[in-house]
N, C-alpha and C positions, 0 to 999 in steps of 0.2 A: 677324758670322756665321762660325762655324767649328766643325768637328767636334772639332778639337784632339787633343792627346795629350801624351806625356811621353817624355823621354829617360832611359834607364837605363844606368849605366856597367857595362861588362862587361870581363872579363879575357881577353886572347888569349895563349895559351901559346907561340905561335910555331909555325912550320911548317918542319920540317927539309927538306921537299921543295923549299922555295923556291930559286930560282936565284940570288938575290942575298942579301947580308947583311941588307938591309932587309926582304926577304920572309921571312927566317927569324927575325927579331927578335920577342920577346914584347912585349906592351904593353897599353894599355887603350883602349877605344873606347866610344862612346855609340850604343846601339841605340834606335830609335824605336818606341814602342808607342802606336798610335792608340787613342783612346777608343772604347768600344762605340758602335755606330751603330743598333742595332735600334729603340731608342725615341727617336732623335734628332729634335728638333723645330726645323727651321731657321727663322730669322727673315728673311723675304724682303722686300727693298725693292720698291717699286712697279715700278721699271724692270726688275728681274730677273724679277718675276712676269709682267710683260708679255712679256718675251723668252721665258720658258719656255712661255707660252701659244702664242706664235708657233711655237716649235719643235714642240710637240705637234701643232699644227694642220698644220704642213708635212708631218709623217709621215702624218697621216690623209689629206691631200690626195694624197700620193704613192700611197697605197693605194686611191684611187678610180680609178686607171687600170684600164682593162679591155680585154677582147678586141675591143671594137668598133673599136679602133684598129689592126686587122689583126694585130698581134703578140699571140700567145697569152700569157695571164697566166703560165703556167708557164715559158715561154721567157724572158720578162723577169725573172721571179723568179730563175731559175737564173743568168742572167748577172750580175744585181746581187749575188747571193750569192757568185758566183765573184770578181767585182771586189773585194768586201769582204774575202774570205778572202786573195786575193793581196796586197792592200794591207796587211792585218794582218800577214802574213808578211814583207812588204817592210820594214815598220818594224823588224823584228828582224834585218834583213840578208839575208833570203831573197829576193833579186831574181830574177825569172824571167818569161819572156814568156807571154802567153796561149796562144800556139801550142804551147809545150812542155807546158803544163798540159793543153790539149785533147788532144794526142796521147797523153800519159800516162794521161789519164782514159779514153780509148778502151779501153785494156788495162792497168789498174793493176797487175795481177799479173805481167804480162810486162815491165813497165818497169824499166830499170836506171838511171833518172834519179833519184838519191836526193833531190835538191832538189825535183824535181817531186812525188815521193812525200810529202815533208814538207808541201808546200803542199796536196796532195790531202787529207792528214789534217786540215789546218786547215779545209778546206771541209767535210769530214765532221763536224768538231767544231762548226762554225757551224750546219750542218743539225740536228745534235743539240740545240744550244742553242735553235733555233727550235721544234723539236718539244717540248722541255721546257717552253718558255714557253707553248705551246698546249695542253699536256696537262692543265692544271687541278689538278695535284697540288702540294702544298707543296714549295718548294725546300728542300733540306737540304744539309748538308755533303757528304754522299755524292753528291748531284747534281753539285756542283762538282768533286769528285774524279773522277767518271765522265767529265766533259768533258776533264779532263786525261789520263785514260787513253786516250780516243779519239784525242786529239791526238798523243800521243807513242808509243803502242804500236807503230806501224810502224817507227819509227826508234830509239827509246830505251826498249825494253820494261822494262829494269831499274828505271827510275825512274817509269814511266808509272803514274799513279793512286796515288802515294804522297806524302803531305804530308812536307815536309822534316823531318829530325831533326838538321840541322846549321845553323849560322849561315850566312846568305848575305849578299851585299852587292852594291851597284851601283856601277860605276866603280872607279877605283883599280887596284890590282895583283891579279893572278890568285890568288896564294898567301896573301894576307893582307888582312883588312878594314881594317887601319890605313891611314888616308888615303883611304878610300873616299868617294865622293860621297854615298851614302846607305846606311844599314845598317838593314834591317827588324827586326821584333821577334825576340827570341830564340826558338828552336824550341818551348820549353815553352808559350809564349803563343799559338802559332799555331792549334791546334785550336779553342780557345774563340772566337777572333776570327773564324774561318771560320764557325762555327756562328752567331755573332751576325750576321755579314753575310748568311747565308741567311735569318735571321729578317727582316732589313731588306728583302730582296728580296721577301718575301711580303706586304709592306704594300701597301695600295691607297689610302692617304690623302694621297699626295704627287703633284705633277705628274709624269707618267711620265718626261719628259726629265730632271728633277731627280733622280729615283730612279735612272735609268740612269747619270747622271753620278757620283753619289755612290757607287753600287755599284762602278763601275769604279775610281774613285780609291781607295776603301777597299781593294779587292782588291789593287791595285798596291802600296799602302802595306804591306799584310800580306806580300805576296810569298811565298805559302805553299808553292810548289813549287821543286824544285831547278832546273828549267828550264821554259820555256813559259808563264811568268806573263803576259807581255804578250798573247799570243794568247788564252789562256783568259779574261783580264780583258776583252778586247774581245768575246768570245763572250757574256759576261754582259750587255753592253749590249743584245744582241738577245734574250736571255732576258726582260729587262724590257720591251722594246718589244712583243714578241709577247704576253707574259703580260698586259700592261695593255690589249691590244686595239688598239694603234695600228698595228701592222704585221701586218695579217691576211694580206697577200700578199707585199709587197715590203719588204726591209730597206733602210733608208737607209744608204748606204755611207759611214758616218762615218770608217772607217779609211782610205778613199781620200783624204779631205781631210787626215787626220792624217799620212798618208804623204807628202803634198805639202808639209808643213811640220813635219817631225819636231822641229826645235828649238822651235818654238812650242808643240807638243803637250807636250814634256817640261817646258818652262818652266811651262806652266799646271798640269801635274800636280804639279810640285814645289811650286807655290803652295798646293795643297791641304794639304800637310803643314806649310806655314809659316803656317797660319791665315789664308790668303788664299783661302778656299774660294769666295768670291764671284767671284774672277778665274777659277777653274777652271769654275765653273758658267756664267759668261758665255761663256767659250771653248767649252765643250761645247755649249751651246744654239745659239750662233752657227754652230758647225760642223754641227750637226744640220740647221739650216735650209738651209745651203749644200749639204749632202749630198743632201737631199731634192730641191732644185732641180736639182742635177747629175744625179740619177737620172732625173728627168723629161726633161731634155735628152738624156740617153743613150737613153732610150726612143724619142724622136723620131728620133734618128739610126739606131737599129736598124730602125725602121719604114721609113725612107727606103731603107736597104740592102735590106730584104726586098722592097720595091716594085721596086727595080732588078733584083733576081733574077727576079721575076715578069715584068718587061718583057723581059728577055733571053730567058727560057725560052719565052714564048708558049705556055704549056700551059693546057689547059682546067681550069676550077674543079672541084675534087673528084678530079682525077686523082692517080695515085700520085706523079707528079713534083711536083704542087702541094702535096700533103701533106708530101712531103720538104722542100720549101722552107719550109713553115710550121714545121717542126721544127728547122731549121738553127740558129737562135739558141741553142737549148738543147742541140742535138746536132750540133755543128759538125764532128765527125769521125765518119764513117758508113761502114758496109759494107752488103752486100746483105741480110744477115740482119736487121740493125737497121732498114733501110728497109722490108723486108717486114713487120716487126713494127709499125712506125709506121703504115703505110698499110693494114694488114690484108689484104695481098694475097700472091700467090705470089712466090717468090724470083726466078723468071724475069721477072715483071712489074717487080719492084723493080730487077733488073739493067738492064733496058731503060731504066727511068726514070733511073737514075744515069748510064748512058752518055749519054742525051740531055742531062742537066744538065751533064755534063762538056763535051759538044760545044758547048753554048750558053754556056759560060764561067761557069756558076754554081758548079760544083765543079771541084776539081783533084785528080787522082789522086796519092796520096803513097806508094803501093807500086807496084813495077814488075812484079810477077808477074801472070799472068792469073787465077790462082785466089786466093781470099781477098783480093781487092783492097780498098783503103781509099781513101776520098775525104775531102777537107775543103772547107769553105765558102770560096769566094774572097772576099776583102775584109774578112772578119770580124776576123781578127787585126790587120790594119792599123787598123781602126776602134777596136778595144778598146785597143790599145797607144797609138795616136795620141791618143785621148781622154784617157787618163791623163796623157800627156805635156803635154797642154794645160792640165791642172790643176797642172802643175809637179811631178808625181811623178817619182821617180828613174827613169831609163831602164831598162826590164827587160832582162835578159841573154838573148841568143839562145842 
C-alpha cells in the first residue's frame, strides 16, 4: 500500500548570499513529486482496518462527553483546542507555557509577547479549521490558503496566504537545497497538487482517521507554503475530523502526542514518502486513539480542579461567583467586565464575586492597580503544563 511518487532532477544555480563556499555552489538535486491522491484507493489489511475503526471510535467516544460531568462542553473544547494548538506550535520550536498564552489571550492587541501572538494565531487557525469542517461547503485550494493567511498574518503578513513560488527544502543548509534531508515538489507543481488534495479531503468513502492521516502526510509532502506548513497541515487533520462528523465538540489533541515524540512523528511521516504508508497510517491511528484517551483523562482532571474551586469558595449554586468558576477553564484570565458579561449581572456584583474568589484562594490577582484589575485561575496553569510534561512533551518556556 502506498500513494507513491517520483523524484525529478533539478538544477540549482547557486546562491551568492551563502556564507560558505558550499552554500554558494551550484549543483543538481532531486525534488519529490507525490502522486495525485484525489482518487486514491488504499488497500487495507485487516489489522490496519481494525485499528482505523478503533481510532474513529475513540474520537466519537471523546465527543460523547457532556456537561453532565460538571464541566461545560465549551470549556473543555476550548482547553483541548488550546492544548492542540500549543503542541502543534511546539513541534515547530515555538515552546511557551499556558500561562503566557492565557495572559496574551486576555488582551491580544496589547500583548508584546511575539511568541504568544504566534501561538494565538495558531489557535485561531485551528478554530477556523474546525469551522471550515463544520460548514458543509466543499474544501478548495482557497480554503487551505485562507488557513495559512490566518496563521501567519499577525507575524509574517508578506507571505501569509501565498503559495510558494520558490523551491523550499527541509533540513540541510539555509542557503542551498544541496544536501537537504527532503526537497518537496518544484513550485510549478504545487497549485495542482493542493487542488488535488482539496478534492481528496472532500471525499466521504474512507475511514475518517485514514483520510485525516493521508491528508496531513500529503500536505506535508507538498509543503506548499514558504513557512507554517507543519501548523497548517495539522489544522487539516481537524478539518477532516469535524467534516466527517467525528469531532462534533472536542478535537482529539493529536499534536500533543506528536509533540511528545517528535522524532517518532517525523520518522513515520518520512515513511509515507518512502512508500511505507502503512507505517504512517498505523502511527497516526495509534496516536489518535492515545490522544482521545488523553483528552478524556484531561477532562477528569479539569473536573477535579473545578470541584476543588467550588469546595474552597463555598458559594451558592447559580450565584455570580459560581458562574465565574464554571467559566474559568475556558476563561482563565478574567476581569470585572468579563465576569459581569459571563454572569449577566452588574459590574459591582461581579467585582464582589471576584474579590470573594480571590480571598478563598480560587483566583490570584495578576495586576497591582485598584482599577482595571485582572485575575487568573489558581492551579490551572500547573495542571495544564504538568499534564503535558507527564506525556513527555518538551517543557514549556516561562
